[in-house]
C-alpha positions in Angstrom: 27.9 -56.5 -0.2 27.6 -54.1 -3.2 23.9 -53.8 -2.5 24.5 -52.9 1.1 26.9 -50.2 0.0 24.3 -48.8 -2.4 21.7 -48.8 0.2 24.0 -46.9 2.6 24.8 -44.3 -0.1 21.0 -43.9 -0.9 20.3 -43.3 2.9 23.2 -40.7 3.1 21.8 -39.0 -0.2 18.2 -39.0 1.2 19.4 -37.4 4.6 21.3 -34.7 2.7 18.2 -34.0 0.6 15.8 -33.9 3.6 18.2 -31.6 5.6 18.5 -29.3 2.5 14.8 -29.2 2.1 14.3 -28.4 5.8 16.9 -25.6 5.7 15.3 -24.2 2.5 11.9 -24.2 4.1 13.2 -22.6 7.4 14.6 -19.7 5.1 11.9 -19.5 2.5 8.7 -19.7 4.6 9.4 -16.6 6.8 10.3 -14.6 3.6 7.1 -15.8 1.7 5.0 -15.0 4.8 6.5 -11.5 5.0 5.9 -10.7 1.3 2.5 -12.4 1.0 0.7 -11.6 4.3 -0.1 -8.0 3.4 -2.2 -9.3 0.5 -4.7 -11.1 2.6 -4.6 -9.3 6.0 -6.8 -6.2 6.1 -6.0 -3.1 8.1 -9.3 -1.2 9.0 -9.0 2.5 10.0 -12.1 4.7 10.7 -11.1 8.2 11.6 -14.0 10.6 12.1 -14.0 13.8 10.2 -13.0 16.3 12.9 -15.7 19.0 13.4 -13.2 21.6 12.1 -12.8 19.7 8.9 -16.5 19.5 8.4 -16.7 23.2 8.6 -13.8 23.7 6.2 -13.7 24.6 2.6 -13.6 21.7 0.2 -10.9 22.7 -2.3 -10.5 19.6 -4.5 -12.0 16.1 -4.8 -11.9 13.1 -6.9 -12.8 9.3 -7.1 -10.3 6.6 -7.0 -9.8 4.2 -10.0 -8.0 0.9 -10.0 -4.5 0.6 -11.5 -5.3 -2.8 -13.0 -7.3 -6.0 -12.3 -5.2 -7.0 -9.3 -4.4 -3.6 -7.7 -7.7 -2.1 -6.8 -8.7 1.1 -4.9 -12.2 2.7 -4.4 -13.5 5.6 -2.5 -13.1 9.4 -2.6 -10.1 11.7 -2.1 -11.0 15.3 -0.6 -8.8 18.2 0.1 -10.3 20.3 2.8 -8.8 23.8 3.9 -9.5 25.3 7.3 -7.8 27.9 9.3 -4.7 28.0 7.1 -4.2 24.2 7.3 -5.0 21.6 4.5 -6.0 18.0 5.0 -6.4 15.0 2.6 -9.4 12.9 3.6 -10.0 9.5 2.1 -13.6 8.6 2.4 -15.3 5.2 1.9 -11.8 4.0 1.0 -10.9 0.5 0.2 -7.7 -0.9 -1.4 -6.1 -4.2 -2.1 -3.5 -4.5 0.6 0.1 -4.6 -0.1 3.6 -4.1 1.4 4.9 -0.6 1.9 1.8 1.4 0.7 2.2 5.2 0.6 0.0 8.2 -0.1 1.3 10.5 -2.7 0.4 13.6 -4.5 1.8 13.3 -8.1 1.6 14.7 -11.5 1.6 11.5 -13.2 0.7 7.9 -12.6 4.3 6.7 -12.5 5.2 8.8 -9.5 8.0 10.5 -11.2 7.1 13.9 -9.7 5.5 13.3 -6.3 5.2 14.4 -2.8 4.7 11.8 -0.1 2.1 12.1 2.7 3.5 9.0 4.4 2.3 5.6 5.0 -1.3 4.6 4.2 -3.0 4.2 7.6 -5.2 1.3 6.6 -6.5 -0.3 3.4 -10.1 0.0 4.5 -11.8 2.9 6.1 -12.0 6.7 6.4 -8.7 8.4 7.2 -7.2 12.0 7.5 -3.7 13.2 6.4 -2.5 16.7 7.4 -0.8 18.2 4.2 2.5 19.8 5.3 2.9 23.5 4.5 5.9 22.6 2.3 3.6 20.7 0.0 1.6 22.9 -2.5 -1.2 20.3 -3.5 -2.5 22.7 -6.2 0.6 21.8 -8.2 -0.4 18.1 -8.3 -3.0 16.4 -10.4 -3.4 13.1 -8.6 -3.6 11.3 -5.3 -1.9 8.0 -5.6 -1.8 4.8 -3.5 1.7 3.6 -4.3 3.6 0.6 -3.2 7.1 2.2 -2.6 9.0 -1.2 -2.2 8.0 -2.6 -5.6 7.2 0.9 -7.4 3.6 -0.3 -8.3 0.5 1.9 -8.5 -2.5 0.5 -6.7 -4.9 3.2 -7.6 -5.3 6.9 -8.3 -7.8 9.8 -7.9 -7.7 12.7 -10.2 -8.3 15.9 -8.3 -10.8 18.3 -9.6 -11.5 21.8 -8.1 -14.5 21.8 -6.0 
């Protein structure tokens, strides 16, 4: 009789453990997918340089460098001025993907003093960003690819006068 009672308790215990495991997986797997999926899903953008931009004046440019061995960015950042408007163009651009990536102008690599141009359109390809009139890019030293959610630098381009 004691053996039967122990077997019943073991079965009840195992059912609780299996149910707990299933509930944990139902909660954990979607969160893990949400956080990890940007790391292996590429978003390719290939915006042409508008003819007006190609006729514009190249004001600043710089090449991207990696933040570290995991967060990598390559390509070129160019600031082009035409008809009173300024544009940031990322050419031959490629970045490790991540959640919540933004394009910043900054005076430091820690994004303490920055102006945001918004979300990165894609982690691969050429892209254009109109610089708002309220942002004086000449006051900033770097273009950053920055993960806003985790406050992590992915890469930077030091701007030099053209």
